[in-house]
Every structure is written in structure tokens, then in C-alpha cells.
N, C-alpha and C positions, 0 to 999 in steps of 0.2 A: 865189625860195626859196634861191637859195645865199648860206649866210652867210659872209660872211670874216672870217676867223679872222685876229685882229691878231695881226703876227708878235712883239710883245714878249711878250705872255702865249702866243704857242707857243714862244716860247723859253725863259721862266720855266720852262714843263712839262717841256721838254726837259732842263733844268737839274735840276729835281728828279727825275725819273727815273733820271738820272744817279746823281743823290745816294743814291736809293735801292740802286740796281741797286748800288752799292760797297757801302754797308752791309749788303746782304746778302750779298755775297761775303764780308767781314770775316765775320758771324756766320756763315757755314758753315765758313769755316776752323777757327773759336773751336768751334764744336761740334765738328767733326773732332779737334782739339786734344786737347778733353773726354774727346768717345769715347775715344780713344787713352789716355788717361791712365786712364781710368774699365777699359779691359780691364785694363790692367798693373796697376791693385787689386785687380781679380776674382781673377787667376793667383795675386797674391801670398797673397791670403787663402787659396786651393784648396791653396798648397804650404804654409801656417800648419795648415790643417787638418788634413792629411795629416802633419803634425809631430806634432801635438796627440795623435791616435790614435797614434802609433806610439810617442812617451813614456805614453801611459794602457799601451798593450800591455805593454813593456819595465817598466814599475812595477807593474802586475799581476803579472806572472811574479817579480821579485825579491820581491815580497811572499808569493806562493805558495811560492817556494823559501825564503825564510828564516821564513816560519810552519811548514813541513815541517822544520825543522832544528831549532828549536824546540821542536816537540812530539817529535822524536826522543830531542833531549838531555835532557827533562822526564821522559820514560816508558822511556828505556830508557840509561838511565845505571845506572851497576849504585850496588843502594842498600847500605849498610852494615847 
């Protein structure tokens, strides 16, 4: 019951396995690089989100102060 394995077939299988191992290693490296880029993009977006929040806060504060000054000029000005 001992089936003999053809050395040529075994060699082909070994070559295919080596090729697949190399492909998996290359894909693993590619996935690592993609993960690093994704993390960098996520960090950049997080910083941008904080910047937009700050700009909106400053814009709201400036609009409030400008409105108060305009109201004061219109209502508190000396009228002849």
C-alpha cells in the first residue's frame, strides 16, 4: 500500500509551495505598508477635525463680538 511519490511531482509541489510562501510574504509586507499609511491618514484627519472645530469656535466668538458691537453702535449712539 505504499504509493511511491514521483520525485518530479514532489519537486514541482515544493517549487509551488516556495512560490506561494514568497507571495504571502510580499502580501504581508504590502498590508503592513498599507496599514501604516492608513494610520497616518487617520491621524491627519484627526488633526484636521480639531482644526475645524477651533476655526468654528473662533468664528462664532468673532461673530458674537461683532454683533454686540453693532448692536451697541445702533442702540447706544447719541441721536440728535
